[in-house]
N, C-alpha and C positions, 0 to 999 in steps of 0.2 A: 570257546564261544564267548566267554566273559570278556576276554581281551578284545574280540571283534566288536562286541556291543559297546564297550567303553570307547573304543577308537571312533566308532560312528557317532556316538552321542556327544563326545567331547568336541567334535568339530575338526579333528585332525585330518579326516578324510576330505573335508570340504575346504578348509582354509590353511591346513598345515599347522606347524607348531613353532619351528625356529627359523625357517627360511621365509623370505618375503614372497607373498602371493597377492595379487590384486583381487579384491573381493567384489564380485559383481552383485548388482541388486537382486538378481534371482537367487544367488547364494545366500544373501541375507534373509530372503523370504523363506528358504528351506531351513535355515538355522532357527528362525523364529517358530516355524511350524513344529520343528523337532522339540523345541523347548516347551511348547504348549502340550505336546504329546507326553513328554516326561512328567509334567504336572498332572495330567489326566491319569497316568499310570502310577502316580505317587512315587516317582523315582528321584528323590532329592539327591541321591548319591551321584546320579548321572549329571544333574545340573551342577553339582560341585565340580565334577570332572570337567565339564564344559568351561566353568569359570577359571579353573586352574590352567587349562590349556590356553584360554584367551589371555590370561595374565602373562603366560610365557610368550605368546605370539606378539603382544604389543610391546613386550620388553625387548625382544630380539628381532623377530621377523619384521615388525612394524615400528622399529625404533626410529627416532628422528634422524634424518640424514645430516652428516657433518658438512660444514661449508667448504666450498672449494674456491680458492683465490688464485688470481694470477700474480705470482711472486715477482714478476719482472716489471709490472706496471700497476699503478694505483687505479685499477678498474673495479667495478662492482663484483659481487659474488657471481661466479661463473655458473653455478647450478641453482640459481634462484627459483626457476620454474619447477625443478624437481623437488626442491625443499618445500615449496608451497603445496605441491601436489601431495607429498607425503603427509603434511600437516592436515590437509583436508581429509585424507584417508584415516588418519588417527582420530580426528574429530568424529567422523562417521562411526568408527568402531566404538568410540567412547559413548556416543549417543545410544547406540544399540544396547549397550550394557546398562545404561541408565534406564532405558525402557524396560529391560529385564527386571531391574530393581523395583520399578513401579508395579510390574505384574506380580512379583513375589509379595509385595506389600498388599496388593489387592487380594491375593490368595491367602493372606495371613500366615505366610511361611516365615515366622519370626526367627525360629531357631536356625533355619537355613541362612537367613540374612546375617545372623551373627557369625556363622562360620565363614561366609563370603567376606564379611567385613574384616575378619581376622586373618585371612589368607595373605601370606607374603612369602617371598623367597630371598629377602635381603635384610641385612642389618647395616645401618639403621633401617627400621621398618618402613617400607614404602609399598603402598597398595596402588598398583598402576591403573586399575580400573575404577578408582574412586578419586574425587577431587581432593586437592590438598589445601585450597584456600577458599575463603568466603566468596571472593570474586568468581572463582570457577564454579562454585555452587549456584550463584545467582545467574551466571551465564547459561547454565543448563536449564534453570527454571524458565527464564525468559525465552529461551530457544523453543521450549515445548509449550509454554502457556499462551504466548501471543498468537495472533492469527496465523503467522507463518508456521506455528507449531502444527497446524492441521496437516501440513505436508508430511510431517513426521508421523502423526498419530495414525493415519490411514495405513501405515506399514506395520503397526503394532496393535493388532486386535487381541484382546484378552479372551481367555476361555469363556465361552457362553455369551460373549458380547460381540455384536456386529451392527452395522448400519450407523446412522447418525448418533443414536443414543450410546452405542458402543464407543464411538470416538470421544464423546464427552467423558465417559468413564475412564478410558485410557488416559486422556489428557489430565483429568483430575488426580488420578493415582500416581502418575509419573511426576506431577507437580508436588504431590504429598511426599513422594520419595526424595525429591530435592530438598524439601523442608526437613526431612529426617537426616539428610546429609549435612544440613546446616547445624542441627543439634549435635551430630557426630563430631563437629569441629571442637566442641567444648570438652570432649573426652580424648582428644589426641594429645600426645605428649611430644613436645619439640625435642628432637634428637640430634639436631645439628644447628650450628650457629646461624643466626639471622632468620630462622623460620619461626613464625608465630601463627598458630592455627587460627587465632581470632584477630588477625591483622585487619585494620580498618579497610573496608571495601573502597575501591577507586570509583570515582564518578566517570561514567563512560564519555567518550568524545563524540561529538555530533549531536545536534539539537534533536533530531528525530529519535535517536536512541535514548536520550535523556527523557524526552516526553513519554516514550514507551515505558521506561522504568517508573516514572512518576505515577503513571496511570495504573500500573499493574503491581507495584510493590505492596500495596495494601492486601492483595490476594495472597502473596507469599507470607506476609506477616500473619494472616489468618490461618494459613496451613501450619505454620510453625507453632502457633498457639494450640491448635487442635492436636498436633503430634504430641505436644507435651502433656496432653490429657489422656493419651493412650498408655495407661499404666502397664498393661500386659506386654505391649511392644517394648517399652522402655526396660521393663524387668528382663525380658528375654535377651536384650542387647547389653545388659549390665549398665544401662544409662540411668543415672539418678535424676529425679525431678530438679530442674534448674529454678531454684527459688532465690529470693533476695539474700537470705542467709547463706545459702550454698555459694552464690556468686561472690559475696563479700569475703567469705572465708578463703576463697581461692583467688581473690583479686581479679575477677573476671566481670565483664560488662554483661548485663542482662540482654537476652536476644531482642526484646522489644526496643531497648535503648539503642542497640546497634542499628536496627532497621529504621527507627525514628530519626536518628542522627543522619543516616544515609539519605533519607527522604528530604530532610531539611537542606542538606548540602546539594542534592539534586535540584531542588526548586530554586535555591539561591544561584547556582551555576547557570541554570537555564535562563533565569531572569536577567542575569548579568550579560550573558551571551546575546540575548535578544536585543539588548541595548548596544552592545559593542560590535556585533557582527555587521559586516558591510555587504550591501547588495552588489553583486558582480556587474560590472559595466556591460559584459557580453549579454547577460540576461536582460538587462534593461534595454539594450539595443534590440534584442530579439523581440521584446514586448512592443517597442515602438514600431518596428518593421512589420510585425504581424498585424498590429492594429491598423496601420495604414493600408495594408493589403486587403484585409477583411472588410473594413468599412468602405474603402473606395470601391471595392467590388460590389458591395451591396448598393451603394449609391448609383453606380453605373448600370446596375440591373434595371433601374427605372427610367433609363434614358429614353426608351421607346414611347413612354407615356408623358413625356415632358413637352411643354409648349416650345416650338421652334421659333416663335416670334417674341419680340420684346413686349412685355405687358406695360402699356402706358396709361390705360384708363383706370377707373376705380377697381380696387381689388381688396380682398381680405387676406391677411397673412397669418401663418402659424409658425411659431418659433420652435425649432427642434434643437434642443440643447444636448450637450454631452453629459458627463456624469463622473462619479468617482466611486470607488469601492475600497473597503478595508480588507486587507488580505495579509496572511502570515508572511513576515519578512523572510522566513526560512526558504520560501519558494524561490526567492531571488538571491539568496546567499549561497556561497559555495560550501563544500565539505559537509553535506547534510546526511550522507549515507542513504538517501532516498531521493528519487526523482519525482518532482511535482508535475504530474501530467497536465498539459494545457495551461501552464502558468502564464504563457505568453499570448494565449488566444482567448481565454475564458471571458475576459472583460470586453474585448472587441466584439465577440459574438453576441454578448448581451446588449451592447450599444447598437449593433446591427439589427437585432430583434426589436429594440425600442424604436429604431428608425422605421422599420416595417410597420410597427403598430401605429405610429403617428401618421405615416404616409397613407396607410389604408384608411385611417380615421378621417383624413382630409376629404377623401372622395365620399365616404359614407355620410359625412355631415352635410354634403351638398346635394344629396338625393332629394328630389322634390316629391316624387311618387314612386311606388314600387308595386310590381305585379308578380304573381306566381303563375308560371306556365310550364307545361310539358314541352320537351324540346321542339317537336314540330310546330306546335301552336306559338311558341316563342318567336320563331322566325316569320310566321304569318302575321303576328302582331307588329313586328318590325316593318313588314311590307306596308301595313296600313298607316304607318307614321310618315311615309313618303319622305324619307331622309335623303339629303343631297350629299353625294360622295365627297364633294369638295369642301363641304362645310361641317359635316358630322363625322363622328367616329364611334365605334363600339369598343368600350374598355372592358376587357375580359378578366374577371376575378375568379379564377379557379375552375372554369368549365373546360373539360377536355374536348376541344373542338374536333380533334381527329377521331375520337370515339363517337361523337355525334354524327360526324360524316359517315362513319362506317355503319352505324346502326340504322340511321334514318335516310341516308342518301339525299339530303336536302339540296335542291338545285342551286348551283353557283355559290356554294359555300366552300371556302378553303380555310386553311389555318390563319391566313392573314387578311381575309376580306369576305364580305357577303354582298354579292351583287354590286361590287365596286366600292362599298363602304368599308374603310379600313377597320380591321379588328386589332386592337392593341392589347396584347396579353401581358398582364402583370405577373412577373416571375415569382415574387414573394408576397404572400397575402396573409394578413392577420385574420384567421378564421373566426376569432371571437367577435371581430368588428364587421366582417363582411362574409356572408355566405356566397356560395357559388352563384355568380350572376353576370349579366351583361349590362353595363351602364351606357346609356345613350347620352352623348355629350356633343356640344359644339367644339370644334377644334380650338377655337379662340379661348375656350374656358379651361383648357388643360393647364395644369399647374406648372410653375417654373421654380427652380431652385436657385437661391442666391446664397453664396458662401461668404460668411463674414469672419474677419479676424477677431479673436477675443480682445477685450480691453487690455491695454498694456499693463495695467495694474494687476490683472489676473495672471498674465504671462509671467510677471516678475514674482508674484506671491507664490505661485505653484511651480515655478521653474520650468515652465512649459517649453517644449521644443517642437518646431514645425516638422511634421512627419509626412505631410502631403500638401504640396502647393496647390494642386488642382481642386481640393475640397477645403483648403485652409484648415486642415486638421492638425491640432496640437495635442501632445501627450507627454506624460511624465510619470516616473516612479519616485515617490517621495517617502523617505523614512521618517515616520512620526516620532521615533525616539530622539 
């Protein structure tokens, strides 16, 4: 029975030991629940057995795949997709055991952590379930700590913790565990040429990842400082306090110095790339095309309320201008590792909304009198005005005419006219400027739009490009660096 219990607890029945088996999400869920049960039963020996089997599995069954090449031709690797898939599976397996370390730290199983840290089956010593470099440690921290980490945390509930608060606890203690792994690097001994446990971390590629590291590295530094204050934990693991004297005697750099240096290099690299990176021409073209489409469509939506005759008499005019906005260059640059949603449409939609706001304001400013009526009385009042269909129009701002027709059955009312008087419905209305209403107007007083080309000096100064001849719309994406 003992052998049966160990076989079940170790995971050999669920994932195997030496042969490759694809691990399903449901299998991971069962493994995690089993580990929580082992903790509840205080069976650290079973958790050790699980760790040892996992060490064997990732070493043999889940080992990296060798490359396959075509020896007759200089072609790419033939099994690239399979190699990538195996690496993703190894990453997932590695993450699972990092979460286990966080749970053991939360449960204060310090002696058990020491035994797991010391488990190996090779000389030179290699712990397959633990990171070997500071870069690998930081990669685990950011994977769990940033917002994306929530997708991991929901899979790793700790004993007695559930819901949102439980996710916060899991996230914090897994992050603390990665800080402990950082401290562990100070006590690793290099056993082969070229390996340095405290090698300087690399700055990640991609502006989005660099920004993420800049924003969250202070949290990691805080956890490292707190771990160094956990005297019981350090004593159980045979880790000494890392002081200035200790570091100087062993010619090692202090943890804060390593992280501060990394932070400075991150900021410098990020700032330099902000200046040097180029906006992609395809993205700038997409911005101009989307702007023309959105703004032209908004202008065209008011065509039904425009004057179809030339305005030759006295008139008042309102100038509707374009605008500019400051936006991150990364949205238009390539190789960012993240997609900036609506980068090509956000400003055009803002310009279109501004157009609606000003166009609605033009009508509102010309209102001489206003009255408040219920729907039936509204049309009775219109009857008393004795409007002439050929001379007058009703401009509709936000009234659902079809609903009024259905609810009140007003005689000779259609969506487009009332007793022969045209009803011109405005499609887009600024509700802050105009409440739902019908405006009575002379046809001759309807507005007209005149599209003017910007001054040549502005075209040259801002490198403007004509994107719509019908509305004389110009646009550009300019790099302020």
